[in-house]
N, C-alpha and C positions, 0 to 999 in steps of 0.2 A: 151493676150488672147490665143495665140499659145501655151504658156506653159501649160495652163489649159487643153487645148485639148490633148496635148501630154501626160499629166499626166492621163487623162481619158481613153486614148487608153491603156496605159499601165496597168491601172486598170482592163480593160476588159480582157487583155491578162492574167493577174495575176490570176483573179478569174475564167475566162472562161477556160483557158487551164488547170489550176490546178483542176478544176472541170469539166473536159471535159465529164465525165460520167454522170453528172447530174448538171443541172443549179440550183443555190441556191441564197438566198439573204444575205447570211452571208459574213463576211470579212475573210481573211486568209484562203482561200479555200485550200491552200497547206496543211493545217493540216488534210485533208482527204486523203493524199497520204500515204499509208502504208509504214512502214519501216521494213527492215529485209527480206533477201531472203527466209528463212525457212517459215516465216508468210505468205508472199505473194504466195509462191509455194502451200501452203495449202489453198488458197482461203480466206486468212485473218480470219480464224476462230481461234482466239487466247484468247478469254476471259478466258478460263480455262487452256490454253497451254503456255502463254507468260511467258518467263524466261530471266534472265540476263538483261543487260542494255536495250535491246529492249522492256522489260516489261514497261519502262517508258512511251512508246507511247500506248501501248495496254491495260495493266492492272498493275499498280505499285505493287500490291501484288505479282506478279510474281518474283520480286526482291528476295523474301525470299527463292526461290527454291535452288539456289546455296549456298553451304557452303564454297566457296572459291572466290577469286577475279575473274573478267571477264572483258574483253575488247571486244568491237564489233564495227565493221566498215562495212558500206554498201555503194556501189556506185550504184546509180539509173540512168540508161539512159532512160529518160522519153520521152514524146512526143516532136516532133520538136527538138529544141535545148536545151530543158530543162533538167537540171541535178540536182539531189538531193544527197548530201553528208551527211551521218549520222555517228556520232562517240559517243560511250557510254562507261562508266566505272562504274562497281558496285563492292562493297567490303563489306564483313561482318566484322563489327568492334566489337572485343570482344564478349560480350554477349548482346550488345545493339540492334542488328539487322543490316540490310543491308543498306548501304547508296549508292547513285548513282547519276551520272551527265551524261547528254547527250546534244549534240549540233547537230542540223540539218540545214543545208543551202541549199536553192533552188537558183540556178542561172538561171534566165529566158532569158539569152542571150541578144543579141542587138535588140532594138526595134526601128522602124521608128517613128519619130515624124512629124505630119502634121498640117497645119493650117486650118482655116475655108474653104478655097477653095480646100483643099485636096493636096496642094503642100507640098513637102518634105521640112522639116525644119531642119533636122539633125537626128542623132541617139543617143540613150541613153540607159542605162542598168536598170535592175530592178532585185531585189532579196528579198528573205524571210529568216527569221532566227527564229529558235525555240531553246530556252535553257531550260532544265528541270533539277530540283533537286528533288530527291526522297528518300523515306525511307520506309522500309518494315520490318515487324516482324511476326514470327510465334507465334501467341497468344496461340495456342492449338496444339497438335500433328497433328490434321487435318485441322486447320484453320490459314490462313495468311491473313494480312491486309497490305495495303500501301497507301501512299499518295504521291503526287508530286506537286511542284510549277512550273509553267511555265512563261517564258518570251517570247513574240511573237512581232516581229517587221517586217515590210515591207517597202522597200525602193523603190521608182519609181523616177528616175532622182534626183532631189534635195529634193523631198517631202518624208516624212517618217511618219509612224504611229506605235505606239506600245502600248501594254497593258500586264497586268498580268493576270494569270488564275490559276486554280488549277485542280487536278485530285484525284480521289479516287478509290480504288479497293479492292476486296475481293476474295479469292479462298478457296476452301474446298474440301477435300477428302471425298467421300460418303462412306457409309457402304458397298457398292458393290466394291470389289477389282478392281482397274484399273480405276474406274469412278470418274471424278472430275468434279467440277462445278466452274464457276467464273462469276463475273459481275464488270463492271467499269463504271465511269462517268468521262469524260474528257473535257477539254477546257471550264471550267466553269469560266467565267471572264467578263471583261468589253468590251466596244466597241473599235473598230479600226477606227479612224478618219482621213481621208485625206481631207485637205483643210477645207471644211466645212461639208462634209457628213461623217456620222458614221454608221457602221453596227456592229452587234453583231459577236461574234465568233460562228463557227459551234459546238455547244454542241453535244457531242457523248455519247450515251447510248449503252453499249454492255452487253450481257448476253449470256451464252453458256455452253457447256459441252464437255468433251473429254473423250474417253474410250481407254485405252491402254491394249493390250492383246498379249500373245505370239502367234506367227504365223509363222509356217514353220520350226519349230526346235529351238535348243538352240541358244541364243544370236540373234534371229530374232524376230521382234515385228511389230505390226501394231497398228497405232492410227487412230482413227476416231474422227472428231471434227465437231461441228456446232455451230454457233453464230446467234442471232438475233441482228441487229445493227439499231439504229434510230438516225438520225441527226435532230436536232430541226428546221432546215430550209427546211425540206422535210416532206411530209406526209407519204411517203413510209417507211415501215419496210423492211430492206434488210436481206436476209438469206445467211450467208456464210457457205460453207462446205468444208471439206478437208480431205485427206488421207495422211498418211505418213508410208512407210514401211522401216525398217532398217534391212539390211542383215549383219549378223555377227557383228552388232553394229558398223559397219565401213562405209557402203555405203547406202545412203538413196534414195528413189524415192518418189516423192510427186505429188499429183494432187488435183485440188480444183475448186470450182465454185461459183461465186458471183451472187446471184439471186436478181431480182427486181431492177437492175440497168439499165440505158438507154443503156450503151455500154459495161461495164465490164462484163466479162463471165468467160471463162475457164482460168485456171492457171495451172502451172506445174513447176517442179523443181527437182534438184538433190542435194545431200549433201555428204560430206566426213569427217570422223573424224579420228584423229590420236593421240595417247597418247604416247609420247617418255618417259615418266616417270609416276609414280603414281599420281603426283600432277599436272603435266603440260598436258594440252589438247589443241589440234588445230583442228578447224573446218572450212571448206569452203563450201558455198552454192550458188547455183544459181537458179534463178526464172525467169520464163516467164509469162507474163499476156497479154492476148488478150483484146483489147479495141476497137473492132469492126472497124467502118470506120476510126478511128484515128490511127489504127495501133497497134503495140505491144510495151510493155515496157520490159526491162531487168534490173535485179539486181544481183549484185555480193556481197556476204558478207563474211567477214573473222572474225573469233573469237578465242580468247585465254582464256583459263582457267588457273589460277595459284594460 
């Protein structure tokens, strides 16, 4: 019986901490934790902006943006002792389109197990894992589509649950220069079942637009983006918005706001790009996200184009 209680406590931590900004009835709440410092710094308004390996999370159609290979890594110092590591790779293969793979792992740290009397019975660990395989192709000069297959697993002490899911996305350039739109559906799949209880995944629906315009001189630009986001375990429609300003196409400043969340709010970040050659590009990004009474989270991302 003590084992069941320990597992139940860990499930509360896994779902409650990972979904600290909003309680829900879905499983695998870690799927709501955004990836990529650039995305988070812009308030997670990514339906029309996602690109490279991070697009597997936000909108797989964004994989088609790059005409060369890309590697992306993000370290996320989340709440308490929770850490989230994300690694992705995308590569355009011949004229077939762009293929991608990513792996995200959440380490929930050490959790105390207690029996029915509240007495300490020991400590154990818990973790979550997301593996994604994606493909995207530009069907028309202004239209891209993408799909992804997801494998999700959660482990609490010796108990585990896993399932498969899918994602779909589309992006389009509008007749207005600089204005793009996008929409995606993610985590469409089966239930996660621990012991005898099962819950569905947090199906995510995103739609939004982004506007890129020259601002402040040559090689300087400003991007404004906004998304509407709906998780099927919540009645609320969230509104995410963000700004990104690039100076000399080298240094970026970002700010964003996540609206209609219980605790999430202001975000911000910085970025830096360097291209030692015409083909090779390096990028480093940092993001800060305020989560109200829970504190703040910090993300650091590194990217390589080749």
